[in-house]
Structure formats: structure tokens, C-alpha cells
C-alpha positions as CSV (number, residue, x, y, z in Angstrom):
1,X,-2.8,-9.5,23.4
2,X,-4.5,-11.5,20.7
3,X,-3.8,-10.5,17.1
4,X,-7.0,-10.4,15.0
5,X,-7.5,-10.4,11.3
6,X,-9.6,-8.2,9.1
7,X,-10.8,-8.2,5.5
8,X,-9.0,-6.0,2.9
9,X,-12.5,-5.0,1.6
10,X,-14.5,-3.9,4.6
11,X,-14.1,-2.4,8.1
12,X,-16.3,-5.1,9.7
13,X,-15.6,-7.2,12.7
14,X,-12.2,-8.8,12.9
15,X,-11.7,-12.6,13.4
16,X,-9.2,-14.7,15.2
17,X,-6.3,-16.4,13.4
18,X,-8.0,-19.8,13.5
19,X,-11.2,-18.4,12.1
20,X,-9.3,-16.7,9.3
21,X,-7.5,-20.0,8.5
22,X,-10.8,-21.9,8.4
23,X,-12.5,-19.4,6.1
24,X,-9.6,-18.9,3.7
25,X,-11.4,-16.0,2.0
26,X,-13.4,-13.3,3.8
27,X,-17.2,-13.3,3.3
28,X,-16.9,-10.1,1.2
29,X,-14.4,-11.6,-1.1
30,X,-11.5,-9.8,0.6
31,X,-8.3,-11.3,2.0
32,X,-7.5,-11.6,5.7
33,X,-4.7,-9.4,7.0
34,X,-3.4,-9.0,10.5
35,X,-4.5,-5.8,12.3
36,X,-0.8,-5.1,12.8
37,X,2.5,-6.8,11.8
38,X,4.0,-8.0,15.1
39,X,7.6,-7.3,16.0
40,X,10.1,-10.1,16.8
41,X,10.6,-10.5,20.5
42,X,13.8,-12.5,20.3
43,X,17.2,-11.1,19.4
44,X,19.0,-12.2,16.2
45,X,21.9,-13.6,18.2
46,X,19.6,-15.9,20.0
47,X,17.9,-16.9,16.8
48,X,21.2,-18.0,15.2
49,X,21.3,-21.0,17.7
50,X,17.8,-22.1,16.9
51,X,16.6,-24.9,14.5
52,X,14.2,-24.3,11.7
53,X,11.4,-25.7,13.9
54,X,12.3,-23.4,16.8
55,X,12.5,-20.4,14.5
56,X,9.1,-21.3,13.1
57,X,7.6,-21.2,16.6
58,X,9.1,-17.8,17.3
59,X,7.4,-16.3,14.2
60,X,4.1,-18.2,14.3
61,X,3.4,-17.6,18.0
62,X,3.2,-13.8,17.2
63,X,0.7,-14.2,14.3
64,X,-1.4,-17.2,15.5
65,X,-2.1,-15.9,19.0
66,X,-5.3,-18.0,19.7
67,X,-3.2,-21.2,19.3
68,X,-1.7,-22.6,22.5
69,X,2.1,-23.2,22.7
70,X,1.4,-27.0,22.7
71,X,-0.9,-26.8,19.7
72,X,1.5,-24.7,17.6
73,X,4.5,-26.8,18.5
74,X,2.6,-30.0,17.6
75,X,1.7,-28.5,14.2
76,X,5.3,-27.5,13.6
77,X,6.7,-30.9,14.7
78,X,4.3,-32.8,12.4
79,X,5.1,-30.5,9.5
80,X,8.8,-30.2,9.5
81,X,9.9,-33.8,9.9
82,X,11.4,-36.5,7.7
83,X,9.2,-35.5,4.8
84,X,12.1,-33.1,4.2
85,X,15.3,-34.6,2.9
86,X,17.6,-32.4,5.0
87,X,17.5,-31.6,8.7
88,X,18.1,-27.9,7.8
89,X,14.7,-27.8,6.0
90,X,15.7,-24.8,4.0
91,X,19.5,-24.7,3.4
92,X,21.4,-21.8,1.9
93,X,23.9,-22.4,-0.9
94,X,26.4,-19.8,-1.8
95,X,27.2,-19.8,-5.5
96,X,28.6,-17.1,-7.7
97,X,28.5,-14.5,-4.9
98,X,24.8,-14.9,-4.1
99,X,22.9,-17.1,-1.6
100,X,20.3,-19.5,-3.0
101,X,17.7,-20.3,-0.4
102,X,16.7,-23.9,-1.3
103,X,13.0,-24.2,-0.5
104,X,12.5,-27.5,-2.4
105,X,13.5,-30.2,0.0
106,X,10.0,-31.3,0.9
107,X,7.8,-34.1,-0.4
108,X,6.9,-32.4,-3.7
109,X,10.3,-30.7,-4.4
110,X,8.8,-27.1,-4.5
111,X,8.6,-24.2,-2.1
112,X,4.9,-24.8,-1.6
113,X,5.8,-27.7,0.8
114,X,7.2,-25.1,3.2
115,X,3.7,-23.9,4.0
116,X,1.5,-26.8,2.8
117,X,3.2,-29.2,5.2
118,X,1.8,-27.3,8.1
119,X,-1.5,-26.0,6.8
120,X,-3.5,-29.2,7.2
121,X,-2.5,-29.4,10.9
122,X,-3.3,-25.7,11.4
123,X,-6.6,-26.2,9.7
124,X,-7.7,-29.3,11.7
125,X,-6.6,-27.6,14.9
126,X,-8.6,-24.6,14.0
127,X,-11.7,-26.8,13.3
128,X,-11.5,-28.3,16.7
129,X,-10.9,-24.9,18.3
130,X,-14.1,-23.5,16.7
131,X,-16.2,-26.7,17.2
132,X,-16.7,-27.2,13.4
133,X,-18.7,-30.3,12.6
134,X,-18.9,-29.9,8.9
135,X,-16.5,-31.8,6.6
136,X,-14.0,-29.2,5.3
137,X,-13.6,-29.1,1.5
138,X,-10.3,-27.7,0.4
139,X,-10.8,-26.0,-3.0
140,X,-7.7,-24.9,-4.8
141,X,-6.5,-23.7,-8.1
142,X,-2.9,-24.4,-9.1
143,X,-0.4,-23.2,-11.6
144,X,1.6,-26.3,-11.0
145,X,3.2,-26.6,-7.6
146,X,0.5,-25.7,-5.0
147,X,-1.8,-28.5,-6.3
148,X,0.6,-31.4,-5.6
149,X,1.8,-29.9,-2.3
150,X,-1.7,-29.4,-1.1
151,X,-2.8,-32.9,-2.2
152,X,0.2,-34.5,-0.4
153,X,-0.5,-32.4,2.7
154,X,-4.3,-33.2,2.9
155,X,-4.3,-36.8,1.6
156,X,-6.4,-38.9,4.0
157,X,-6.5,-36.2,6.7
158,X,-9.7,-37.0,8.6
159,X,-12.6,-34.5,8.2
160,X,-11.3,-33.1,4.9
161,X,-11.6,-33.5,1.2
162,X,-9.4,-31.7,-1.3
163,X,-10.3,-30.7,-4.9
164,X,-7.6,-29.3,-7.1
165,X,-8.1,-27.5,-10.5
166,X,-5.2,-27.0,-12.9
167,X,-4.8,-25.8,-16.5
168,X,-4.6,-29.0,-18.5
169,X,-2.0,-27.7,-21.0
170,X,-0.4,-25.1,-18.6
171,X,1.8,-27.2,-16.3
172,X,5.0,-29.2,-16.9
173,X,4.8,-33.0,-17.6
174,X,6.3,-33.8,-14.2
175,X,3.9,-31.4,-12.4
176,X,0.9,-33.0,-14.1
177,X,2.2,-36.6,-13.4
178,X,2.7,-35.7,-9.7
179,X,-0.9,-34.5,-9.4
180,X,-2.7,-37.2,-11.4
181,X,-1.0,-40.0,-9.6
182,X,-1.9,-38.7,-6.2
183,X,-3.2,-41.3,-3.8
184,X,-5.8,-40.7,-1.0
185,X,-9.5,-41.4,-0.8
186,X,-10.3,-37.8,-0.2
187,X,-8.3,-36.3,-3.1
188,X,-9.7,-35.1,-6.5
189,X,-7.7,-33.6,-9.4
190,X,-9.4,-31.9,-12.3
191,X,-7.9,-30.4,-15.4
192,X,-9.6,-27.4,-17.0
193,X,-9.5,-26.2,-20.6
194,X,-8.2,-22.8,-19.8
195,X,-5.3,-21.1,-18.0
196,X,-4.4,-20.6,-14.3
197,X,-6.3,-17.3,-14.1
198,X,-9.4,-19.1,-15.3
199,X,-9.0,-21.8,-12.6
200,X,-8.3,-19.2,-9.9
201,X,-11.4,-17.1,-11.0
202,X,-13.6,-20.2,-10.9
203,X,-12.5,-21.1,-7.4
204,X,-13.0,-17.5,-6.2
205,X,-16.5,-17.5,-7.7
206,X,-17.4,-20.7,-5.8
207,X,-16.1,-19.2,-2.5
208,X,-18.4,-16.2,-3.1
209,X,-21.4,-18.2,-4.2
210,X,-23.9,-17.8,-1.3
211,X,-26.4,-20.3,-2.8
212,X,-23.7,-23.0,-3.1
213,X,-22.6,-22.3,0.5
214,X,-26.2,-22.9,1.7
215,X,-26.4,-26.2,-0.3
216,X,-23.0,-27.3,1.1
217,X,-24.0,-26.4,4.7
218,X,-27.2,-28.4,4.3
219,X,-25.1,-31.4,3.1
220,X,-22.6,-31.0,6.0
221,X,-19.7,-29.3,4.0
222,X,-17.9,-26.0,4.1
223,X,-15.1,-24.6,1.9
224,X,-11.6,-23.6,2.9
225,X,-8.6,-22.8,0.8
226,X,-5.0,-24.1,0.5
227,X,-4.1,-21.3,-2.0
228,X,-1.7,-18.6,-0.8
229,X,-4.8,-16.4,-0.2
230,X,-5.1,-18.4,3.1
231,X,-3.3,-16.6,5.9
232,X,-2.3,-20.1,7.1
233,X,-0.2,-20.4,4.0
234,X,1.3,-16.9,4.3
235,X,2.5,-16.9,7.9
236,X,4.7,-20.1,7.6
237,X,6.4,-18.5,4.6
238,X,7.6,-15.6,6.7
239,X,9.7,-18.1,8.7
240,X,12.3,-19.0,6.0
241,X,13.3,-15.4,5.4
242,X,14.1,-14.9,9.0
243,X,15.8,-18.3,9.1
244,X,18.0,-17.4,6.0
245,X,19.1,-14.1,7.7
246,X,20.1,-16.0,10.9
247,X,22.0,-18.6,8.9
248,X,24.0,-15.9,7.2
249,X,24.7,-14.3,10.6
250,X,25.7,-17.6,12.2
251,X,28.1,-18.4,9.3
252,X,29.8,-15.0,9.6
253,X,28.6,-14.0,6.1
254,X,27.0,-10.8,7.5
255,X,27.2,-8.7,10.6
256,X,24.3,-8.3,12.9
257,X,22.0,-5.5,11.6
258,X,23.6,-5.6,8.1
259,X,20.9,-5.3,5.5
260,X,20.4,-7.9,2.8
261,X,18.4,-8.0,-0.4
262,X,15.9,-10.7,-1.2
263,X,15.0,-11.7,-4.8
264,X,11.8,-13.8,-5.3
265,X,10.5,-15.3,-8.6
266,X,6.9,-14.1,-8.3
267,X,3.5,-15.2,-9.7
268,X,0.7,-14.9,-7.2
269,X,2.7,-12.5,-4.9
270,X,2.4,-14.6,-1.7
271,X,6.1,-15.6,-1.5
272,X,7.5,-12.0,-1.8
273,X,4.7,-10.7,0.4
274,X,6.0,-13.0,3.1
275,X,9.4,-11.5,2.7
276,X,7.8,-8.0,3.1
277,X,6.1,-9.2,6.3
278,X,9.5,-10.5,7.5
279,X,11.0,-7.0,6.9
280,X,8.1,-5.4,8.8
281,X,8.7,-7.8,11.7
282,X,12.3,-6.6,12.0
283,X,14.4,-8.7,9.6
284,X,17.1,-6.3,8.1
285,X,16.0,-6.5,4.5
286,X,16.9,-3.6,2.2
287,X,15.3,-4.3,-1.2
288,X,12.6,-6.8,-2.2
289,X,13.3,-7.6,-5.8
290,X,10.2,-8.9,-7.5
291,X,11.2,-11.1,-10.5
292,X,8.7,-11.8,-13.3
293,X,8.9,-13.9,-16.4
294,X,7.4,-12.8,-19.7
295,X,4.0,-12.5,-18.1
296,X,5.3,-9.3,-16.6
297,X,2.2,-7.8,-15.2
298,X,3.9,-7.2,-11.8
299,X,7.0,-5.6,-13.4
300,X,4.8,-3.2,-15.3
301,X,2.9,-2.4,-12.1
302,X,6.0,-1.6,-10.1
303,X,7.3,0.5,-13.1
304,X,4.2,2.4,-13.9
305,X,1.8,2.1,-11.0
306,X,-0.8,0.6,-13.3
307,X,-1.9,-3.0,-12.9
308,X,-3.3,-4.2,-16.2
309,X,-4.2,-7.9,-16.9
310,X,-5.5,-7.0,-20.4
311,X,-2.7,-8.7,-22.3
312,X,-1.8,-12.0,-24.0
313,X,-1.3,-14.9,-21.6
314,X,2.1,-16.4,-22.4
315,X,3.0,-20.1,-21.6
316,X,6.6,-20.1,-20.4
317,X,9.1,-22.6,-19.1
318,X,8.4,-21.2,-15.6
319,X,4.7,-22.2,-15.4
320,X,4.1,-21.5,-11.7
321,X,4.6,-17.8,-12.6
322,X,2.3,-17.8,-15.6
323,X,-0.2,-15.6,-13.8
324,X,-1.9,-12.3,-14.8
325,X,-4.0,-11.8,-11.6
326,X,-1.6,-11.9,-8.6
327,X,-4.1,-12.4,-5.8
328,X,-1.8,-11.6,-2.9
329,X,-1.0,-8.2,-4.3
330,X,-4.3,-7.1,-2.8
331,X,-2.8,-7.4,0.7
332,X,0.0,-5.0,-0.3
333,X,-2.4,-2.6,-2.1
334,X,-4.5,-2.5,1.1
335,X,-1.4,-1.6,3.1
336,X,-0.2,1.2,0.8
337,X,-3.7,2.6,0.6
338,X,-3.4,3.4,4.2
339,X,-5.5,0.3,5.2
340,X,-8.5,2.0,3.6
341,X,-10.8,-0.9,2.8
342,X,-13.2,1.2,0.6
343,X,-10.3,2.5,-1.5
344,X,-8.9,-1.0,-1.9
345,X,-12.3,-2.5,-2.7
346,X,-12.8,0.1,-5.5
347,X,-9.5,-0.9,-7.1
348,X,-10.3,-4.6,-6.9
349,X,-13.7,-3.9,-8.5
350,X,-12.0,-2.0,-11.3
351,X,-9.7,-5.0,-11.8
352,X,-12.8,-7.3,-12.0
353,X,-14.8,-5.1,-14.4
354,X,-12.1,-3.4,-16.5
355,X,-9.1,-5.7,-16.0
356,X,-6.9,-2.8,-14.7
357,X,-6.5,-0.2,-12.0
358,X,-4.0,2.6,-11.3
359,X,-2.6,3.7,-7.9
360,X,-2.0,7.2,-6.7
361,X,1.4,8.9,-6.5
362,X,1.2,8.7,-2.7
363,X,0.7,4.9,-2.9
364,X,3.6,4.6,-5.4
365,X,5.9,6.3,-2.9
366,X,5.0,3.5,-0.4
367,X,6.4,0.9,-2.7
368,X,10.0,2.0,-2.1
369,X,10.8,-1.3,-0.5
370,X,10.3,-3.0,-3.9
371,X,12.1,-3.2,-7.2
372,X,10.6,-4.9,-10.2
373,X,12.4,-6.8,-13.0
374,X,11.7,-9.5,-15.6
375,X,13.6,-12.0,-17.6
376,X,12.7,-13.2,-21.1
377,X,12.8,-16.9,-22.0
378,X,16.1,-16.5,-23.7
379,X,17.6,-14.8,-20.6
380,X,16.3,-17.6,-18.4
381,X,18.0,-20.2,-20.6
382,X,21.3,-18.2,-20.6
383,X,21.2,-17.9,-16.8
384,X,20.8,-21.6,-16.3
385,X,23.7,-22.3,-18.6
386,X,25.9,-19.5,-17.2
387,X,25.5,-20.6,-13.5
388,X,26.0,-24.2,-14.4
389,X,29.1,-23.6,-16.5
390,X,30.6,-21.3,-13.8
391,X,29.7,-23.2,-10.7
392,X,28.3,-26.7,-11.5
393,X,25.1,-25.6,-9.8
394,X,21.8,-26.3,-11.6
395,X,18.9,-23.8,-11.3
396,X,15.3,-24.6,-12.1
397,X,13.6,-22.3,-14.5
398,X,11.8,-20.2,-11.8
399,X,15.0,-19.7,-9.8
400,X,16.7,-18.8,-13.0
401,X,14.1,-16.0,-13.6
402,X,15.0,-14.6,-10.2
403,X,18.8,-15.0,-10.7
404,X,18.7,-13.3,-14.2
405,X,16.6,-10.4,-12.8
406,X,19.0,-10.0,-9.9
407,X,22.0,-9.9,-12.2
408,X,20.3,-7.1,-14.2
409,X,19.2,-5.3,-11.0
410,X,22.7,-5.3,-9.6
411,X,24.3,-4.1,-12.9
412,X,21.8,-1.3,-13.3
413,X,21.6,-0.1,-9.7
414,X,25.1,-0.7,-8.4
415,X,23.5,-2.1,-5.2
416,X,26.1,-4.5,-3.8
417,X,24.2,-5.7,-0.7
418,X,24.4,-9.4,-0.1
419,X,21.5,-11.1,-1.7
420,X,19.3,-14.1,-1.0
421,X,17.5,-15.6,-4.0
422,X,14.5,-17.7,-3.2
423,X,15.1,-21.0,-5.0
424,X,11.5,-22.2,-5.4
425,X,11.7,-25.5,-7.1
426,X,14.1,-28.4,-7.8
427,X,15.6,-28.6,-11.3
428,X,14.3,-32.1,-11.4
429,X,10.8,-30.7,-11.7
430,X,11.6,-29.0,-15.0
431,X,14.2,-31.3,-16.4
432,X,13.4,-30.8,-20.1
433,X,13.7,-27.0,-19.9
434,X,16.7,-27.1,-17.6
435,X,18.7,-29.6,-19.6
436,X,17.8,-28.0,-22.9
437,X,19.3,-24.7,-21.6
438,X,22.5,-26.5,-20.7
439,X,22.9,-28.3,-24.0
440,X,20.5,-28.9,-26.9
441,X,21.9,-32.5,-27.2
442,X,19.5,-33.6,-24.5
443,X,16.4,-32.8,-26.5
444,X,16.0,-36.4,-27.7
445,X,15.8,-37.9,-24.2
446,X,12.6,-38.9,-22.3
447,X,11.7,-37.0,-19.1
448,X,13.0,-39.7,-16.9
449,X,16.2,-40.2,-18.9
450,X,16.8,-36.5,-18.5
451,X,16.4,-36.9,-14.7
452,X,19.1,-39.6,-14.7
453,X,21.4,-37.3,-16.8
454,X,20.7,-34.3,-14.5
455,X,21.8,-36.5,-11.5
456,X,25.1,-37.2,-13.3
457,X,26.0,-33.7,-14.3
458,X,24.9,-32.0,-11.0
459,X,26.2,-34.8,-8.8
460,X,23.0,-34.8,-6.8
461,X,20.5,-37.7,-6.0
462,X,17.3,-38.0,-7.9
463,X,14.5,-36.9,-5.4
464,X,12.1,-39.5,-4.1
465,X,9.3,-37.4,-5.6
466,X,10.6,-38.1,-9.1
467,X,11.4,-41.8,-8.5
468,X,7.8,-42.3,-7.2
469,X,6.1,-41.2,-10.4
470,X,8.2,-43.2,-12.8
471,X,5.8,-46.1,-12.8
472,X,2.8,-44.7,-10.8
473,X,-0.6,-45.2,-12.4
474,X,-2.8,-42.3,-13.3
475,X,-5.7,-42.1,-10.7
476,X,-7.3,-38.8,-11.8
477,X,-8.2,-38.1,-15.5
478,X,-11.2,-35.7,-15.3
479,X,-11.0,-32.7,-17.6
480,X,-13.8,-30.0,-17.8
481,X,-14.4,-26.7,-19.5
482,X,-13.7,-23.7,-17.3
483,X,-17.4,-23.0,-16.8
484,X,-17.9,-26.6,-15.7
485,X,-16.0,-26.3,-12.4
486,X,-18.9,-25.7,-10.1
487,X,-20.8,-28.7,-11.6
488,X,-17.7,-30.9,-11.1
489,X,-17.5,-29.9,-7.4
490,X,-21.2,-30.6,-6.8
491,X,-20.8,-34.0,-8.5
492,X,-17.9,-34.9,-6.2
493,X,-19.8,-33.8,-3.1
494,X,-23.1,-35.4,-4.2
495,X,-25.1,-32.2,-3.9
């Protein structure tokens, strides 16, 4: 039976998985959600013998039901190959009594590679399936990592162009260098004078601009998205939570059916939502611990039931989490609102007009799977230093947010369940912040000297992604005001 997708904002006709992937965002501005969360049809014992690629197929076949077995397996084979520097794809490292799920072994050393390695293949397969003749324009806002991973995934993919907007002063030096040195005749990178929320809002406005859509259609273009709002991004992220559970089981770290906790450093809410979907599918997850940095809009939401973006925007050392509008939260709100599209739409309209909304007591009760926490900049620094001095393992700043929040959660709750922490980026991506936390003596070094020093103290190899940008020339240097995004897109497309 085919699994169809509906918008979170209306009760209209549902679409197939491939149509949802192509559109990215629903016509009414809502997000696509599956009509039901499918249940795993393979036992955990059997899954323990499977590779990452085989596990991916077992998850994706249940969500992407209008893809043939051959199509899906081809997409998976192309995605999870030697671009990753380990055959495990997403290894688990046990340190200090917790399990760090390393999601940064792909081409751009951040967790976005886990989904953005496969999205271009899902998208081009979807275009063929739906007889799309237009050139597909991938329009994306990034807080640092999605941009480079999307650029790397779509570079020179036939029938596509990709335009990435990022906050000019809101990403790390390494993140920016990775993006502005990106090769590919179909790639465009634009800095904006504003923050990530400004970039994300600008992209959403263009998706909802009917006049722009007509102009693009006439010129032979159509938009799609590589942001985590695209269901083709979300589904592949479900895989690694199942895979982590089966690795623990295979290693004898847990017994079959034993519940684990999952802690996720959270910005746009897609990564932790994928863990929630994994739990709904049947993965024995007890608590989903949502870890925020000082932009703690999600912590406040889980604590009070009020989502309020009316607050100062803080630039932190974990820039991929510097977000005040967590787009994927809408999918969870829709779920806890009893899948009432009108109720969800009213809340999202309140967010757009007033910058805040509150949920009912009944909805709050449906958030029992989640716990919220946050870590200050000082706590993040201390956690990097603590884990390094105790174990020799070096955390990046985002993973350190999650690790610090988990330590507080365990101390306050007494919950001793075994816990997987999503390690979302390599420490090499944030060397200055990481090395400064370990010892202030590193402050005088350049970014690449810091990478060399990090390799020594952590006894790890410098990733290819870092070596490549040491001498790479800047290929993209456009910067626009936040209200100039649409004009920049039209100029690129010649319309």
C-alpha cells in the first residue's frame, strides 16, 4: 500500500513521496508529512547483521513507496560509498559511559552529508518518475553545514542548479571557506547581511511567491529545496538512529528491547524529529533529549509550551544551532495537534505575525517523549575540556552542547538509560573554538595551524575536507542585503 504525504496546513489531496521530494514545500506553505509512520517489518536481530546501506533500504522502502527496489538501492549505493572515510558510515564511539554517534565521516565532515549525499539522487529519480522537463533550482538557506553538503551533493548534477544563501558573519571561517571555494558550473553561493533566520525567511518567501513561480515556469525552471524541510532530507536521517541501536545490540552493549535515550544538538529540529520518527517506527527509544545552545527557544518551548522567537539572536560557537525559527518543529506541532491542519495553520500564522504561539495543555501532554535542556557558552567550553582530559576524545562545539545537556539531564533526572549522543560535526570544522576550550595557549595559531595541532593531540588524521581548502581559491564572493535575495536569484537565472 503506497504511503502518501499531506501538508501540515491543509486537508487537501495527498501526494506521492517523489512528488513531495520534488516540491520540497507544499503549495500552501506547509511541510509534507507521511499520512502514517510505517512500522519496521524486519526484526532487530536480523538488522544487526546488516550494513548501513542495507539498513537504509529497510527504512526508506517503507517511506518512499513509489520508488522501485532497483531505484532505491541505486540511490543508496551512489550515496553511501567512498565519499565516506569509513565503511561503517556512522560509527559509534563509547567514551565516558555514553555512545557518540559520529555522523561526520562524509565529504563535508558534518551530519548533513548523511542525507544530502542521497537527496540529489532521490530528486533526479523523482524528476524522471514525474516526467519533469524543467531545470530544477535547489534553493537553500544554511546556518553553516547544510550549504556545503548540498553544494557538494548537487555540484554538476545534470538538470539542476543550486543557490545557497548564508549569513555572512554567522558561520565559522572553515564553514565559509568550504562554501565559497565550491566548484561546479551549476553552483552559486551568496552571503547575506543578516542572520540565518533572515536567510531562511527569504527562501520561504520565494517558495511561496506565485508570480515568481510563473516567471520561472515560463523560463523552464522550478524550485525545490535541500533544507531539512524536504522530506527527502528527513527520511534518510531516520536510518542512523535505527543503525545505532542495532550496533549497540550487535556489540552486546544492550539487550533486545532495552530502551535507550538519544540526545541531539538541535537547531532547525529536523535531526531530532528523525529520531522521533525512528521511535514511532519501533526503535526502542525512551527519551529524546533536545539540546539547545544559548539561543534556547526550543528549551523554553519544551519547558513552558510557548514558542517565542521575540528575543535577541546570539552568535555562538555552535553556529549551526543559532536559529530562532525551528522550521521542522511544525511537523511535531501538527502531530500533537491531533493532525488538525487548521489548528496547526493558526499557530504558524501567529508565529509569522506575532513571533510567538502557545500550545494547549493537551498538546503539552503529548510531548512526554521529549526533554529539553540548554548549555551556555561556558558550559560548552568546559565540556570539551572535560571529555578531552578524561578520555582524549575531542568533541566539536555542537556535540559538546549535547554532551553538556545530557550530563545535566542525567544528574537532575537520575535516568541511567544508555544514551546515544548525535555527534553532528567533526572538531576540525570548528578548530579555533575547540582548541581554545582545551587550552588558551592555542589562540595565537592560524586556523590551519590549529588543524595540525588538533591532529597531534587527538591522534586522528586531518580530514580531506580540510586539506582541500588550505589553498583553494575563492570562487563565490557575492554578498547582498537580506531584501535582495529574490533579485539575486532572478539575476542568476536570467529572468
